N, C-alpha and C positions, 0 to 999 in steps of 0.2 A: 504494499500500499503505499503511497505517497506521502510524505511528510508534510505537513500543512502548517504554514504559516500563520500566524495569530497576530503579528504587531498589526496596531490600526495604522492604516494608511490615507493618503489624501489622492486626489486626482492627480495632482502635482508631482507625485513623490513616485506614482506608477509610471508617470512621463519619463521621470529621471532613469527609472528602472529599465525603462525601454530605451533612453541613450545608451545605458551601460550595457546592456544586451548587444546593440547593432554598432559597438564599436567608436561611438562618437563621446567617450569620456575616458579621460586618461589615457593609457598608452595605446589603445586602439587596436589594428591587427599588424601583423609582423610583415606584411608584403601584400602587393595587388592580386596575386592569385589566391592567398590567404584571407584576405579579406571579401573575395566572392566565393570563394568554400564555404567560408563559415557564414555569411550571409544565406546560403543555399540558392536563391535567385533574386536578382534586383531589377527592378522594372528599368527597361532600357530603349524604349521608343524614341526618345529624344537623346541622341546619341552623346551631345555635348553634356547635358544634364548628367547622364549616366558615367560619364568619368569624374566628374566633380564628386557626385556619389561617393564612388568609390576613393576618390584622392583624399576626402574628407575623413574616412576611416583608416587610412594610411599614415601617419604622421610622417612629413617628410616627402610624401610622396609627390613627382612631378606628373605632369600631363603627358610628358614621353615615356613615363613608367608604363601608365595604364595603356597606352597607346602600344607600346611595345608588347605587352600581355596579349592583347588583341592579335598584331602580326605574328607572334609565336604560336598561338594557339593554346597558351596555357590558360587562357581565359577565353571563352565563346559566347557569342549572342544569336538568339534564335528566339522561336515561339513556343515553347513549351507550355503556357497556359495562358486561358484568359483572352486569347486571340491575341496578344501583344507581346512586343519584344522584353527579352531579360537578358543579362548577363549570367552565366553559370560555371561552375568548372567543366573541364571538358568530360571528364569520366560521370558525369551526373546527366548529362543530357539525355542519353538512349534510354535510360532507364525512368525517368521521367516522363518521356513524351510516350512510353509505353504505356503508360499510368493514364496519361489526360488526352492525348490525341482523337482515339476514338468518340469520346463524349463531346468535345470540340467541335470535330467535323460532321457529326449529329447535329450538333447547335447550328452549325451553318448552312444546312442540306438545303433549306428553301432559298439562301441567297444564291448558292452554288445553282440552284436550279434557275434563278432568273438571269443569272451570267452565263447559264448553257455550259456548265461545266459537268462531264461525265466522268466514270471511271477510265474512260477508254481516252478521253482528252488527257488524263493526268499521266497516263501510260506512254503517251506520244511526247507529253513535253518531258517528261523524266529522263525518256532516251535522248532527245534532242540536246536536253542539258547536261547530261553526262556525257554525252560525246565532245560538247564545246569546253567543257571545263576538265577534261580527263588530261594526265602527264603523268610524269613519273610517280611511283607509289611515295607519298610523303608521310611524315609522322609529326605530330606535336610534340606537346610537354617540353618545348624548351629545344629540341632537337632539329634536326636538319627538315626544313619545309620548304627548300628551296626547289623542290622539283614538283611542287602542288601549282597546277594552273589554277586559273579562276577567272569569272568573267562577271564583269558590273550586269546590275539590272538593265539597262538599256541593249546591253548585249544580249542577254538572254531573251529579253521580250522580241529584239529582233528576230532572233533564230525561231522563237516560237511563231512570229508572225509567219515567216516563210515556211513554215510546217504546216499552215493551215488553222493556227490556234490565236486568232487576234489577242492582245494582250491589252485591247481599248476597255473603256469603263469600268476600271477595276479589275477586269477578270484577267490580267498579267499577274499584279500583285496577289491575289487569291491561289493561282496556281504555284506561283514560288511560295506562298505559306504552306499548300500542300506537300509540294515536295521537301520542304525544311521537317514538317511536323512528323512525315515518313521517314524521315532519317536518309534521304537520298541525297538532299544538300544540306550545306550549312553555312551562313556568313562567315567569311574567312579574313583575310588581311585586308587592312585599310586601302584606300584608293582616295586619300586627301581626306574629305569627311564622310564617305560613302565605304560599304565594304565589297569585297568581291565576293561572289559564291564558289563555292568548291565542293567536290564531292564529300560526302560527311565521312566515309569509309578511309579516304585519303588524310584529311584533316585531323581527325579522331581517332587514334589508333589502337585506344584501350578505353573499356566502358565496362562499369559496374554491371553487374546481371542480377536483377532482384524480381521477383514475382510482385503480382498487385497486391497482395496482402503486405509483405513483407515491405513493399515499395511504399506502401501507403502509411505504415506506421513510420519509418524511415524519415520520409519528408515529415510528417506530423512532427516527431521528436526536433528535427533539426529546424523548423518553424518556429516550434515555442521557446527552442532556445535561442535562437536568434533574435526572435520579433518579441518575445515574453518582456512583460507579462501580457497575454494574449488568449483569447478564448477559442475552443473548437469553432465555433462559428467565424470567428477570424480565419480561420485556417481553411476551412470550407469554402468561404469567398476566395479568398488567396489563391487557393491550388484549383477550385473549380471542381473537387473532388464530392460526391453526395455528403450531406452532412451523416446519413448513416453508416456509410462505410467508415467514415470517420471518427463517431463514436466507437463503433466496433474496433477500431485500431488504438483507440487509447489506452485499454487497459496493459497493452502490451509494453507501452512505454513510459507510462504514468510513475514508476517505480523510480524511474530516471530523473522525475520533475519535482517541483516544488507548487502546489496548489496553493494559489492565495485569493480569499473571498473577499470580495469589496461591491458594494451594492447591491447584494444579493446576487452577484454573478461570480462564476468560479474562474480565474485566471491562471494560467499555468507559465512557470518560468525556470530557467535551469538553477540549480542548486546555488551555483555559485555568484549569479544576480540575487537571487534570495538573500546569501548571506549577507548583502549590504544593508539589510535592513535591520542587522545587529548594532549598527551605528548610524553617525549621521548619512543619509545617503548624500553621494556625491553630485553634484552637478547644479547646485542651487544658484551658483551663479555664472553657470555656462550660458554664452550665448552663440547661436550659429546661423549663417547664412545658408539655409540648405537650397539645393538645385530643384526646380520643378520636378515633381514625379517622385521625390524621393521616398523610400520605404517606409521612414519615421513617420509621414503622414498618412501615404498612399496603402501601405502595408494590411490594412484592416479594414473589416466591413464598420465596423464601429470606431469613428475618429474621435468621438465625443471625450475620450479622456484628455487627449492632447489639444484637441481643436475645438474651441466653444461653437456650438451648432448653431448660434446666431450670426457668426462669422464664417461657417464653411463655403457660404457663397463666394466670398473674398477669396479663397482658395482655388475654388473648382466654380468658376461664373458661370451661371446657368445650368449648373451639373453637367455641363458638356465633356468631362473626361479628361479635360485638360488642367493639369497642376501647375498652379503658378508657385515662385520662388516663394520658400516663407523662412521667416525668423523666428527660431525658437529662443526663447527664455526660460532657464529654470524647469526644463521640461516642457513647456507649453508653447505652443502657436499664438503670437502676439502681432504678427504681421505679415506684408510681403515685401520683398523689395526688387528693384532692378539696376542694372548697370548701363550706364549711358555712357557711349564712345569709346573708345580703345587706346591702348596705349598710355602714355602718361597723361593724356586728356580723358581718362577714364574716371567717371564718379559713381557712385555706389548709392542711390536712395531708397532708404527705407519708408516703409509707407505701414504707419500702426493702423491696427484695425480700427480703435477709436481717435478719430482727428481732436476731441477736446481731451486724449490722455497720450501725448506725446510718450517718446520712450525716455526714459529715467536717464541720468547722466551715464551710470554704471552700464546700462543694459545698451546704449547707444555706443559707448565706448567700447563693448564687448561686440557688438554687430562691427565696428570699422575694424578691428583686430580680424575677426572671421572674412570679412570682405578683402581685407589686404591679403590674407593668407590665399583667398582665391584668385587675385591678381599675379600673385608669384607662383601660383600652381598652373596659369594659363602661360606664363612666359618662360617655364620652365622644361 
């Protein structure tokens, strides 16, 4: 049976515990691949935001370090869940796809019918794509990947079109997504601010092999360790795995976690993070300039612990799925921010949620330090 924490906590303390779980306090993670592996999966539809999300969690990391990890294949980016891009460790991608792809494709079936995409169409595009990107057998993990050829999205779309598979009207991107979700292709090395697509088996030479039940339990454990305190409903939303299967998996991993009750809800977290409750939980004065789509804000179906519901629309205007950059102070989202200009002329503008309550001097100074760190990250 899981140990149960009895300490009285507040929403802000839970927020600071999440900062700790996510490597946003103290020493963070040891390196770029380690940060992504420990986070399990990090939303990455906005590539530039994702690069900073990793950089924030690795003290001293440079933009070039994160880009190099993508170029070397020690970090990969694909569509493992929720139909959106994430960063993952290469050895984790295949087994996660094995769990999530069937349900995701089923959920997109009506859209695929609208786009006139059939199984035969996907087979044609798979052959065309693999013929285009095939090259010497390359391997990842920081080893020689020079023999792996790749193709840009535009080159793949042109090849699809030549094979009688028009990519217009979002048809192309859905075909690419299906090829990645079936582990035929994977985004590989960077081509400026885009990625070339490569053959999955050429780029990822080693994958873990987990069955569905074992895989769901593994994914649940790693999510709760990296995102906790969090609920099983948070994980079910995050992973798109049915809640019934999530609940069935919980007993297999609950002994490795701590259960914390707050507001009549059970939250789960790692013992290491829960141990912070034995003393003053750190992070009370921590101020961060988070990128848009950061897991600290996005990675939960219920964000009310860290984002006051009355201000949620200011982070996701109109509920359109586009997350703005967030200022976090002491474990709570207190506003948004923007960067104007480039280089020495760049300025960082904080926008507190309440115009009548500007950021205090300490919070403003903390924001300036975090924004300056971001500027150094971009320049390195």
